[in-house]
C-alpha positions, 0 to 999 in steps of 0.5 A: 585519735591518741597518739602513739607515744615515744617510746613505743607503750600502750596506754590505759584509755576507756571509751564510755559505755552507754549501758551494760548486760549480762550474759552470763553470771553466777558463782564462778569467778568469770563472767561474760557481758556485753557493753555499748561503747561510744567513740568518742568525739563521733557524736552522729554514730550510734554506740557498737555492742562488744562482748567482754569475758571478765577474768581475774588473770593469771600467774605463769612460772618458768623454773628453771635449774643447771642441769649437767648439759645447760639450762632445763626448765619446769615443765608440766603435760597436760590435756585441754578440753576446750581445745582438744589436745594436750600441751607442754604448759608452765606451772600457773593458775588463776588470780583467784586471791582478791587483793592478793599479789600477783607472786604469790600467787605464782609462788603457790601455784608452783609448789601446788602443780610441781612441789618445788619452790624456789629462791629467787623470782624476777619478774619479766612481764605482764601481758594481755593474752587476746583484749579483744574480748578477754580481760585477763593479764597474765603475770610471767616469772622467773623463778631460779633457785629449785628446792622438792618440797612436795605439794604440802596438803594440795590434791590434784584432781580432774585434769591434773591429776593426769597431768605429768611434771618433766623436765625440758632442755631450754634448746629444746624448749626452745626450738619447740616453739620457733618450729611451732611444735610447741603452741601454748601463748604462755611458754611462747611468751616466757621462753622468747622474753627469757631466751631474748634477755639472756636469761634462759640460755644464749645471749640476748644478742643472739638471733634463733630465727629460722630462715 
């Protein structure tokens, strides 16, 4: 069994796969497969089956500017069919260009979805969204120095054609996350990381916990 390192950190590890089978694979960038996995140092155990949703990853942009009443965040108000819910979200998109630096994808998604570009970019974190079944990694960036330039030749379709671009005061966003009213996972991650580092109002030592 692998020991937990000090300081605490996740580590790469790969258990033997004795066979795999595609459950669904077509010309889309995602696929569903089944793997039969051997637990190391357990020769008497049978391989166990795990289903994996292959995903190319995604980028998330926390775009912030200083307003008259403090920082505000560029958000999207968007319908999501899979769960039948409209979410407050951040500009985001798939890493669907092979070999592309995620930063370039984040810059493209910010412009296409909101019509803004940014002068300053900071990588906040990369995180696995549901590693029990999903290979997706999301790369979260903070963007500052915003300028509205338009979407170029990008034309939104389907849910994106109904999407609204809105400015949300940072304090309202933090409060919405902490209260549980804002439930999109990338919004929660980006907001709390930026707030915890003192990059979204408040200070890094502030304890904004409901009691």
